KOLMIDO-372077 format. One record per residue: residue number from 1; residue in three letters; y, x, z of N, C-alpha, C in turn. Coordinates in pm, whole numbers. Atoms other than C-alpha are relative to their C-alpha. Layout:
residues N
R  resi  resn    n.yy    n.xx    n.zz   ca.yy   ca.xx   ca.zz    c.yy    c.xx    c.zz
R   NUM   ALA       Y       X       Z       Y       X       Z       Y       X       Z
...
END
This chain:
residues 328
R  resi  resn    n.yy    n.xx    n.zz   ca.yy   ca.xx   ca.zz    c.yy    c.xx    c.zz
R     1   MET      -2      53     137   -1727   -1463    1965      73      97     -91
R     2   LYS     -63     -90      96   -1647   -1251    1661      77     -81    -104
R     3   PHE     -81      66     100   -1375   -1345    1418       7      87    -125
R     4   THR     -30     -72     124   -1319   -1246    1055     120     -65     -63
R     5   THR    -117      57      67   -1022   -1300     828     -37    -126     -76
R     6   LYS      41     121      72   -1226   -1566     643      26    -125      82
R     7   GLN     -18     115     -86   -1183   -1794     943     146     -33      27
R     8   LEU    -141      17     -33    -804   -1760     958      70     -90    -101
R     9   SER     -86      81      84    -573   -2029     822     137      67     -10
R    10   TYR    -136     -56      11    -213   -1960     717      72     -10     134
R    11   GLU     -63      15    -132     -97   -2096    1053     -51     106      98
R    12   ASP      55    -104     -86    -333   -1855    1230      65     135     -30
R    13   ILE     -56    -130      41    -199   -1560    1031     143      15      50
R    14   LEU    -139      -8     -43     160   -1646    1125      15      31     149
R    15   GLN      -6     -44    -140      72   -1574    1488       8     151      10
R    16   TYR      10    -146      -5      32   -1207    1396      85      69    -106
R    17   VAL     -82     -54     107     240   -1158    1080     115     -97     -23
R    18   SER    -115      89      20     593   -1297    1040      21     -28    -148
R    19   GLU     -32      29     140     712   -1464     723     104      97     -54
R    20   GLU     -89    -107      46     983   -1197     708     -83     114     -58
R    21   ASP      88    -106      49     704    -940     670     -65     -41    -131
R    22   ILE      68      48     121     527   -1153     409      97       1    -119
R    23   ALA    -100       2     107     848   -1202     205      35     142     -44
R    24   LEU     -33    -138      35     927    -830     222    -113      65     -79
R    25   TYR     115     -63      65     575    -730     116     -17     -50    -144
R    26   TYR      30      57     131     538    -969    -180     122     -20     -89
R    27   LEU    -119      26      80     898   -1027    -289     104     111       8
R    28   GLY     -94    -111     -14    1079    -715    -169     131     -38      65
R    29   VAL    -123      47     -64    1341    -919      23     -32     -63     135
R    30   THR      11      75    -124    1402   -1080     361     104    -111      -3
R    31   SER     -98     108      -6    1612   -1377     471     143      53       3
R    32   GLN    -132     -62      -3    1903   -1132     505      37      65    -133
R    33   SER     -22     -68     129    1875   -1010     143      52     -97    -105
R    34   LYS     -40      75     120    2058   -1132    -165    -105      21    -109
R    35   MET      99      -9     106    1835   -1202    -463      43     -89    -116
R    36   PHE     -23      86     114    1847   -1349    -813    -101    -114       0
R    37   SER      87     117       6    1700   -1693    -872    -125      30     -82
R    38   PHE     123     -11      76    1339   -1708    -988      -9    -104    -111
R    39   TYR      20     115      87    1399   -2028   -1183     119     -29     -93
R    40   ARG    -113      19      90    1735   -1997   -1358      76     130     -16
R    41   GLU     -78    -120      25    1960   -1733   -1509     132      -9      77
R    42   GLU    -127      -5     -70    2265   -1624   -1312      53     141      -3
R    43   THR     -65    -132       6    2511   -1337   -1297      17      65     136
R    44   ASN     -17     -54    -135    2539   -1297    -919    -114     -44      90
R    45   PRO     107      38     -92    2262   -1288    -658      53     -82     117
R    46   GLY     -39      79    -115    2267   -1521    -360    -104       6     110
R    47   TYR      94       9    -111    2097   -1587     -26     -82    -128     -16
R    48   TYR      81     117      33    1809   -1819    -114    -114     -25     100
R    49   LEU     102      19    -102    1569   -1770     178      66     -45     129
R    50   TYR     -56      51    -124    1638   -1969     492    -113     -62      82
R    51   TYR     101      58     -88    1455   -2131     783      27    -149      22
R    52   LYS      -5     142     -31    1380   -2499     835    -117     -34      91
R    53   ASN     104      31    -100    1189   -2614    1144     -91     119      27
R    54   GLY      74    -121     -33    1086   -2255    1209     -79      61    -114
R    55   ARG      75     -54     114     942   -2195     860      96      46    -109
R    56   MET     -85     -53     105    1089   -1988     578     -11     -85    -126
R    57   MET      -8      83     120    1203   -2183     273      82      75    -107
R    58   TYR     -77     -53     112    1348   -2099     -69      70    -117     -68
R    59   TYR     -75     105      67    1624   -2306    -229     111      62     -83
R    60   ASP    -104     -55      86    1845   -2224    -529      66    -108     -86
R    61   CYS     -69     113      65    2001   -2559    -619     -88     -75     -99
R    62   ILE      90      74      89    1697   -2672    -820    -104     -74      81
R    63   GLU     104      64     -80    1415   -2738    -577     -32      89     119
R    64   SER      36     -73    -120    1321   -2638    -224    -150      28       0
R    65   ARG     140     -40      -4     993   -2450    -175     -29      73     130
R    66   THR      42     -85    -110     800   -2302     112     -18     142     -53
R    67   LEU      20    -138      41     764   -1925     108    -135      18     -68
R    68   SER     133     -17      59     392   -1952      36      -4     -55    -143
R    69   ARG       0      57     135     450   -2178    -265      77      90     -96
R    70   LEU     -78     -90      85     720   -1943    -401     -82     121     -42
R    71   ILE      80    -117      30     489   -1642    -378    -112     -35     -98
R    72   MET     106      42      92     209   -1835    -550      54     -21    -141
R    73   GLU     -57      25     132     437   -1942    -836      44     129     -68
R    74   VAL     -46    -126      57     587   -1596    -885    -117      83     -52
R    75   ASN     115     -82      36     242   -1434    -902    -105     -73     -84
R    76   GLY     100      77      73      55   -1716   -1079    -129     -16      78
R    77   TRP     118       9     -87    -181   -1750    -780     -29    -145      37
R    78   SER      40     121     -69    -376   -2046    -652      16      24     150
R    79   PHE      -8     -20    -145    -367   -2109    -277    -114      91      48
R    80   LYS     113     -87     -36    -710   -1943    -256      35     145     -29
R    81   ASP     -42    -137      33    -570   -1635    -435      99      52     104
R    82   PHE    -103     -40     -96    -270   -1628    -201     -61      37     135
R    83   MET      62     -27    -130    -482   -1648     114     -87     124      -5
R    84   GLY      84    -118      13    -725   -1387     -16      81     128       3
R    85   ASN     -87    -118      -1    -445   -1139     -86      63      21     136
R    86   LEU     -65     -11    -130    -273   -1216     242     -95      59     104
R    87   LYS      97     -50     -99    -589   -1155     447     -37     145     -26
R    88   GLN      33    -139      31    -665    -834     263     116      93      31
R    89   ASP    -116     -89     -13    -312    -690     265      44      17     145
R    90   PHE     -41      -9    -140    -254    -763     636    -119       4      95
R    91   SER     123       6     -80    -612    -724     759       9      85     126
R    92   THR      -6     -88    -117    -529    -435     994      81     -62     113
R    93   ARG     -81      63    -103    -290    -661    1180     -63    -129      51
R    94   LEU      59     129     -35    -523    -958    1205    -125      11      86
R    95   ILE     129      -3     -69    -859    -840    1337     -32     136      55
R    96   THR      72    -118     -44   -1051    -585    1535    -148     -34     -21
R    97   PRO     141      33      22   -1433    -557    1509     -51    -114      86
R    98   SER      56     101     -89   -1480    -797    1800      88    -122      22
R    99   LYS     -85     115     -28   -1178   -1025    1826     133      14     -71
R   100   ILE    -136      -4      53    -841   -1119    1691      90      67     103
R   101   LYS     -88     -73     -91    -577    -894    1835     140       2     -57
R   102   LYS    -138      -1      45    -204    -932    1811      52     143      10
R   103   LEU     -44    -139       5     -65    -595    1702     152       8      -1
R   104   PRO    -146     -14       3     289    -459    1736      52     -16    -142
R   105   LYS     -61      19     131     524    -540    1451      21     134     -69
R   106   ILE     -22    -120      80     526    -278    1177      62     -42    -131
R   107   GLU     -74      34     120     727    -261     857     -88      -1    -124
R   108   SER      85      -8     118     441    -190     618    -142      27      45
R   109   LYS     138     -28     -37      72    -105     604     -36     143     -43
R   110   PRO      22    -136      44      71     275     584    -142      47      19
R   111   LYS     127     -69     -20    -243     479     536      28     122      85
R   112   ASN     -33    -103     -97    -260     726     821     -82     127     -17
R   113   THR      75    -122      25    -488     987     668      97     118     -14
R   114   GLU     -84    -120      11    -334    1330     717     -45      83    -119
R   115   ILE      27     -85     117    -314    1531     394      81     127      16
R   116   LYS     -67    -129      -8    -234    1901     417     -17      73    -132
R   117   ILE       2     -68     129    -160    2132     127      21     149      15
R   118   LYS     -32    -140      18    -153    2495      25      65      12    -137
R   119   ALA     -73      -5     127     116    2532    -239     -12     139     -63
R   120   ARG      -5    -125      75     132    2801    -506     133       5     -76
R   121   ASN    -121     -11      82     407    2923    -738     -17     -77    -131
R   122   TRP       2      59     133     498    2741   -1055     -29     110    -103
R   123   GLU      35     -94     106     354    2912   -1364      32     -62    -137
R   124   ASP     -28      49     135     429    2887   -1736    -109     -95     -48
R   125   TRP     109      84      49      86    2733   -1790       2    -141      60
R   126   ASP     -15     138     -48     188    2432   -1579      56     -90    -110
R   127   LEU     -56      79     109     372    2323   -1893    -106     -43    -101
R   128   GLU     108      54      84      35    2275   -2063     -13    -150      21
R   129   PHE      -3     144     -25      57    1936   -1895     142     -54      -9
R   130   TRP    -133      58      -8     423    1870   -1811      78      15    -130
R   131   GLY     -72     -24     126     548    2018   -2138     -31    -103    -107
R   132   LYS      31     105      98     374    1740   -2330     110    -107      -2
R   133   GLY    -109      97      -7     656    1517   -2211     137      64     -12
R   134   GLY    -127     -68       9     925    1778   -2268      63      31     134
R   135   ILE     -49     -28    -134     957    1829   -1892       2     151      22
R   136   THR     -20    -144     -13    1089    2175   -1805     -35      50     140
R   137   LEU      24     -59    -132    1006    2415   -1524     123     -10      88
R   138   ASP    -123      13     -81    1372    2403   -1415       6    -137      66
R   139   TRP      -1     135     -58    1340    2027   -1365    -103      -8     113
R   140   LEU     107       7    -100    1011    2065   -1175      33      82     125
R   141   LYS     -29     -88    -112    1141    2348    -956     117     -46      86
R   142   ASP    -114      49     -77    1450    2158    -842     -51     -48     137
R   143   PRO      54      35    -132    1391    2134    -463      24    -146      38
R   144   ARG     -26     141     -32    1536    1782    -455    -113     -90     -50
R   145   ARG     108      84      56    1236    1655    -654    -124       3      88
R   146   ASN     113      -6     -94     985    1770    -392    -135     -12     -69
R   147   ILE     129      -9      69     705    1841    -640     -51     143      17
R   148   LYS      57    -133     -24     472    2130    -552    -134      15     -70
R   149   PRO     133     -29      54     183    2287    -745     -90      52     110
R   150   LEU      90     -28    -111    -126    2335    -530    -114      94     -37
R   151   SER     124     -77       8    -408    2581    -473    -113     -72      74
R   152   TYR      98      74     -82    -585    2375    -202      69    -121      61
R   153   PHE     -52     106     -85    -544    2052     -12    -113     -49      90
R   154   TRP      95      53     -97    -713    1895     290      25    -149      18
R   155   ALA      -8     143     -27    -783    1523     327    -114     -36      93
R   156   LYS      99      32    -101    -965    1390     635     -75     126      45
R   157   ASP      51    -129     -46   -1015    1757     732     -99      65     -97
R   158   TYR      85     -62     100   -1215    1829     415      85      85     -94
R   159   LEU     -72     -91      89   -1101    2129     213     -37     -29    -145
R   160   ASN      20      24     142   -1057    2065    -160      66     112     -79
R   161   VAL     -60     -97      92   -1007    2338    -417      71     -79    -108
R   162   ALA     -78      76      96    -730    2206    -637     -44      32    -143
R   163   GLU      21     -26     141    -792    2164   -1006     115      84     -55
R   164   LYS    -104     -88      55    -591    2391   -1236     135     -69       0
R   165   HIS    -124      78      -2    -329    2119   -1278     -10    -100     115
R   166   CYS       4      82    -121    -284    1974    -930     136      12      68
R   167   TYR    -137       1     -50      49    1870    -777      14     -98     116
R   168   SER     -28      88    -113     183    1715    -459     141     -53     -13
R   169   TYR    -130      63     -12     468    1467    -452      27     -15     149
R   170   GLU     -30      -6    -143     626    1527    -111     105    -105      35
R   171   TYR     -91     109     -31     797    1231      58      69      13     136
R   172   TYR     -71       9    -128     875    1194     430    -101      -8     114
R   173   TRP      80      23    -121     744    1185     787      11    -147      39
R   174   HIS       0     139     -46     642     838     906    -120     -19      91
R   175   ASN     106      18    -100     441     747    1217     -75     131      27
R   176   ASN      53    -133     -32     387    1119    1286     -95      56    -105
R   177   VAL      81     -51     111     217    1172     949      93      28    -118
R   178   PHE     -81     -28     118     374    1345     650     -60     -70    -120
R   179   ARG      45      80     114     352    1117     347      13      80    -129
R   180   ARG       0     -71     129     254    1273      16    -105     -61     -91
R   181   LYS      94      50      99      65    1195    -302     -47     117     -86
R   182   ILE      59    -106      82    -171    1438    -475     -30     -56    -139
R   183   TYR      18      43     139    -178    1413    -856     -76     108     -76
R   184   GLN      80     -88      85    -453    1575   -1065     -20     -70    -135
R   185   PRO      -3      81     122    -380    1447   -1419    -126       7     -85
R   186   TYR     119     -14      83    -701    1577   -1576    -130     -28      76
R   187   SER     119      26     -79    -939    1479   -1297     -73    -123     -52
R   188   THR      80     115      44   -1224    1246   -1390     -39     -91     115
R   189   ASP      40      85    -113   -1285    1116   -1037     101      -4     114
R   190   ARG     -97       0    -110    -993    1207    -806     139      29     -54
R   191   LYS    -131     -20      62    -674    1167   -1006     112     -15     102
R   192   TRP    -101      25    -102    -474    1032    -711     -63       2     139
R   193   ILE      36       4    -141    -508    1097    -337     132     -12      75
R   194   SER    -130      19     -64    -228     962    -119     -12     -68     135
R   195   ASN     -11      74    -126    -122     831     219     137     -66       9
R   196   VAL    -134      56       3     205     670     111      -5    -153       0
R   197   ASP     -10     145       8     328     310     120      91     -38    -115
R   198   THR     -73      48     117     520      95    -126     151      15      11
R   199   THR    -145     -15     -13     866     186       7      51     126     -68
R   200   VAL     -40    -126      62     869     521    -175      74     -26    -131
R   201   ILE     -70       0     127    1126     563    -453       9     146     -46
R   202   GLN      12    -138      45    1052     879    -650     124      45     -78
R   203   ASN    -115     -64      64    1336    1110    -762     134     -57      48
R   204   ILE    -123      64     -45    1592     912    -563     101     101      52
R   205   ASN     -92    -100     -56    1739    1227    -405      90      63    -104
R   206   THR     -80     -64     105    1874    1344    -741      97     -97     -67
R   207   LEU     -87      96      68    2052    1022    -845     145      20      40
R   208   PRO    -143     -16     -34    2432    1046    -866      45    -108      97
R   209   LYS     -46      93    -103    2603     885    -570     142     -51     -27
R   210   SER    -135      44      32    2946     846    -729      -2    -136     -67
R   211   PRO      -4     131      65    3057     503    -855      20      12    -151
R   212   ASP     -29      13     143    3077     394   -1219     -80      94     -88
R   213   ASN      90     -68      93    2783     586   -1363     -46    -101    -105
R   214   GLU      24      91     111    2690     443   -1701    -137     -70       8
R   215   LEU     135      54      20    2312     392   -1680    -100      60      97
R   216   LEU     117     -44     -76    2004     413   -1458    -123     -64     -62
R   217   ILE     127      52      50    1650     378   -1593    -104      10     111
R   218   ILE     110       2     -97    1377     273   -1349    -129       0     -79
R   219   SER     124     -14      76    1045     391   -1488    -119     -29      91
R   220   SER     119      38     -76     686     337   -1378     -66     118      71
R   221   SER      66    -116     -62     597     694   -1273      96     117       7
R   222   TYR     -84    -120     -14     741    1028   -1168       5      78    -131
R   223   LYS      -1     -77     124     635    1192   -1494      85     -67    -108
R   224   ASP     -87      68      95     810     923   -1701     147      22      35
R   225   THR    -135     -35     -43    1122     985   -1493      40     138     -53
R   226   GLY     -28    -134      51    1097    1353   -1591      23       0    -150
R   227   VAL     -18       9     145    1059    1265   -1960     139     -51     -34
R   228   ILE    -132      59      26    1373    1051   -1950     111     100      30
R   229   GLU    -109     -89     -39    1587    1305   -1764       4     129     -81
R   230   CYS       4    -127      73    1472    1607   -1966      25     -16    -150
R   231   ASN     -11      21     144    1502    1447   -2311     120     -82     -43
R   232   LEU    -104      94      40    1782    1190   -2304     134      33      63
R   233   THR    -136     -10     -49    2157    1215   -2269      75    -127     -37
R   234   LEU     -82     116      31    2423     947   -2268      70      19    -134
R   235   PRO     -69     -13     129    2590     872   -2604     133      74      15
R   236   ASP    -126     -77       1    2875    1115   -2683      22      76     130
R   237   SER     -12     -72    -127    2800    1307   -2365    -118      95      16
R   238   ARG     109     -91     -33    2595    1599   -2241     -69     -39     130
R   239   LEU      59      43    -126    2514    1413   -1923    -136     -64     -24
R   240   TYR     132      59      13    2146    1333   -1883       0    -140      60
R   241   ILE      14     134     -54    2036     977   -1811     -85       7     126
R   242   PRO      79      -8    -123    1925     955   -1447    -109    -106       4
R   243   SER     114      91      -7    1594     789   -1365     -69      15     135
R   244   CYS      81      -3    -121    1380     700   -1065    -120     -91     -22
R   245   ALA     121      80      16    1045     530   -1011     -52     -43     137
R   246   PRO      68      40    -124     880     321    -739    -134      71      11
R   247   ASN     131     -62     -19     551     441    -594    -101     -51    -102
R   248   ASN      79      58     108     381     205    -841      73    -122     -52
R   249   GLU     -73     111      62     485     -79   -1070      -2    -126      84
R   250   GLY       8     120     -82     375    -339    -818      91       2     121
R   251   ALA     -85     -13    -117     617    -210    -554     142     -46     -31
R   252   PHE    -139      42      14     963    -354    -500      92     107      55
R   253   LEU     -99     -90     -57    1283    -172    -415      23     -37     146
R   254   PRO     -41      33    -137    1369    -143     -45     125     -88      -4
R   255   PRO    -104     103       8    1612    -427      39     142      53     -19
R   256   GLN    -137     -49       8    1922    -206      66      33      64    -135
R   257   LEU     -26     -77     121    1881     -30    -270      68     -79    -113
R   258   PRO     -67      70     111    1976    -304    -524     151      -4      14
R   259   TYR    -145       2     -20    2322    -334    -369      59     138     -24
R   260   LYS     -51    -135      20    2369      44    -360       1      36    -148
R   261   PHE       5     -29     143    2256      76    -720     110     -73     -76
R   262   SER    -103      78      70    2496    -200    -828     138      61      18
R   263   GLN    -128     -66     -24    2783       0    -677      12     133     -75
R   264   ARG      -1    -134      60    2683     321    -854     -28       2    -150
R   265   PHE      38       0     141    2556     216   -1199      49    -128     -68
R   266   LYS     -49     116      76    2715     -10   -1461    -115     -78     -63
R   267   ARG     113      65      66    2380     -84   -1623    -129      57      56
R   268   ILE     130     -42     -53    2026     -72   -1483    -110     -63     -86
R   269   VAL     105      43      91    1719     -94   -1707    -135      41      57
R   270   THR     136     -42     -33    1347     -96   -1631     -73      38    -127
R   271   TRP      82     -44     113    1117      94   -1864    -141      23      55
R   272   PHE     135      -5     -53     764      15   -1748    -102       9    -112
R   273   ASP     107     -13      99     429      56   -1923     -14    -127     -83
R   274   ASN      21     115      88     360    -167   -2220    -144     -50      16
R   275   ASP     129      64     -27      60    -340   -2062      27    -119      92
R   276   TYR     -18     122     -80      -1    -649   -1851      73      30     131
R   277   ALA     -62     -32    -129      91    -481   -1522     147      35     -18
R   278   GLY    -138     -38      24     407    -332   -1670      89    -119     -31
R   279   HIS     -79     118      32     526    -662   -1816      18     -89     122
R   280   LYS      -8      81    -121     449    -844   -1492     103      59      97
R   281   ALA     -95     -65     -90     643    -587   -1289     143     -14     -52
R   282   ALA    -134      11      57     938    -594   -1529      57    -139      18
R   283   LYS     -45     137     -19     956    -972   -1505      45     -22     144
R   284   LYS     -39      14    -140     965    -953   -1126     133      70      27
R   285   TYR    -125     -73     -21    1241    -691   -1135     117     -75     -63
R   286   GLN    -106      77      64    1439    -905   -1376      35    -123      83
R   287   GLN     -23     119     -81    1396   -1214   -1159      69      34     132
R   288   LEU     -53     -36    -131    1474   -1036    -832     138      65      -9
R   289   TYR    -118     -84       2    1746    -794    -936      87     -16    -125
R   290   GLY     -76      15     124    1858    -895   -1287      -6     119     -92
R   291   TYR       7    -120      82    1748    -564   -1440     -63     -30    -136
R   292   GLU      46      21     137    1701    -565   -1817    -126      83     -28
R   293   PRO     120     -77      32    1348    -464   -1931      -1      49    -145
R   294   ILE      29     -49     134    1265    -249   -2233    -144      52       0
R   295   PHE     138     -46      15     920    -154   -2366     -15      73    -133
R   296   ILE      39     -62     125     776      78   -2628     -73    -104     -84
R   297   PRO      67     101      83     665    -138   -2925    -152      11       4
R   298   GLU     145       8      -6     302    -248   -2924     -64      93    -103
R   299   GLY      77     -84      89      60       4   -3072      50     143     -14
R   300   TRP     -54    -136      11     284     311   -3048     -46      88     116
R   301   ALA      39     -75    -120     222     429   -2692      22     -92     120
R   302   LYS     -13      83    -118     195     290   -2342     126      30      79
R   303   ASP    -111     -38     -85     470     486   -2171      78     115     -63
R   304   PRO     -82    -107      58     749     743   -2237     -73     134     -11
R   305   PHE      70    -128       5     527    1043   -2152     -95       5    -119
R   306   GLU      96       4     111     259     939   -2400      71       1    -135
R   307   PHE     -73       3     127     514     863   -2673      58     137     -31
R   308   ARG     -60    -134      22     694    1198   -2629    -106     100     -39
R   309   ASP     111     -90      34     359    1378   -2642     -48     -21    -143
R   310   LYS      54      31     132     247    1202   -2960      98      26    -113
R   311   TYR     -95       1     111     570    1199   -3162     113     103      10
R   312   GLY    -103    -102     -13     799    1470   -3023     134     -52      48
R   313   LYS    -129      35     -61    1152    1478   -2887      87     -83     -93
R   314   ARG     -91      70      91    1339    1365   -3200     -34    -148      -9
R   315   GLU      40     139      10    1137    1046   -3237      17     -73     133
R   316   PHE     -20      63    -130    1154     982   -2863     147     -36      20
R   317   VAL    -143      29     -11    1533    1006   -2872      38    -117     -89
R   318   ASN     -29     111      91    1547     775   -3175     -49    -133      58
R   319   LEU      54     122     -60    1321     522   -3003      87     -45     117
R   320   SER     -80      34    -118    1526     536   -2684     135     -59     -40
R   321   ASN    -128      54      46    1853     482   -2871     -16    -142     -53
R   322   TYR      25     134      52    1700     181   -3044     -22     -99     114
R   323   LEU      31      92    -110    1565      28   -2721     123     -25      88
R   324   LEU    -112      11     -94    1879      96   -2519     129     -53     -64
R   325   TYR    -127      31      62    2157      50   -2773     -11     -74    -133
R   326   GLY      17      71     126    2005    -115   -3080      28      82    -121
R   327   ASN     -19     -87     116    2048     188   -3304     -88     122      14
R   328   SER      82    -121      -5    1863     509   -3390      71     115     -69
END
């Protein structure tokens, strides 16, 4: 008999995927993680996930919920939506072509395609793209950023001649595959090629590790992080404002990072795209971690890179001062 994910109930899925995995994937936390309430404002996070009769529950002094109900409410999903996403996101752990197969526990759902690259030297003409955001070659060349310009790359053993502006974001080894993301900003059909998962935090290696730093801005992309760091400084200081970015706006921070960030930064702000996905992600970050969201005003630009390109550094600095401090 052949099985498909369509035939699986939630109870069936829990035989192969734990609720810890489900909570980590959709909420970015586990039962061992502190989190901010989804339903009320508070100044300190707490432990709100617990187990009752072998099932994960959520309780924050207002109402108890099952994990599945919490995820549906946070995302605005019906039960059908929830099950559809669950079956798709964990499909590799639920079925084989001929039968259901219980697979070993894994932390995420990585893509295992091997991507190889042939890097080239940075050239002044690379700023034809990066310079639009005021990003400098010195920033790009910093080895801690792990950004490389490419001449060629291989995906699934197929050789690809890189477009003129083609770059690799280099991450880490995982499951014997090196994780990287190819970015071709002017491509009409292959802008992104990657084998990474949602645990990536871009530019994290450059963040200051000392305590009592004034500000961290979490942006929606690596290029927006570059715009922030290359154009903005703290008030009355020559120190640049540090920034990092998740792999995409839908990704959460790894469970250990919110605590580490709280020890190192006095204020943490999200600056995501001014669109539906950006607002949705910012709301989740505010609910989970208490991070304050800011957005470029409607009609001006979608993100920091686009605004800096359209209006220049002076206007970008004025806008940033207004969004961050209420002055220009």
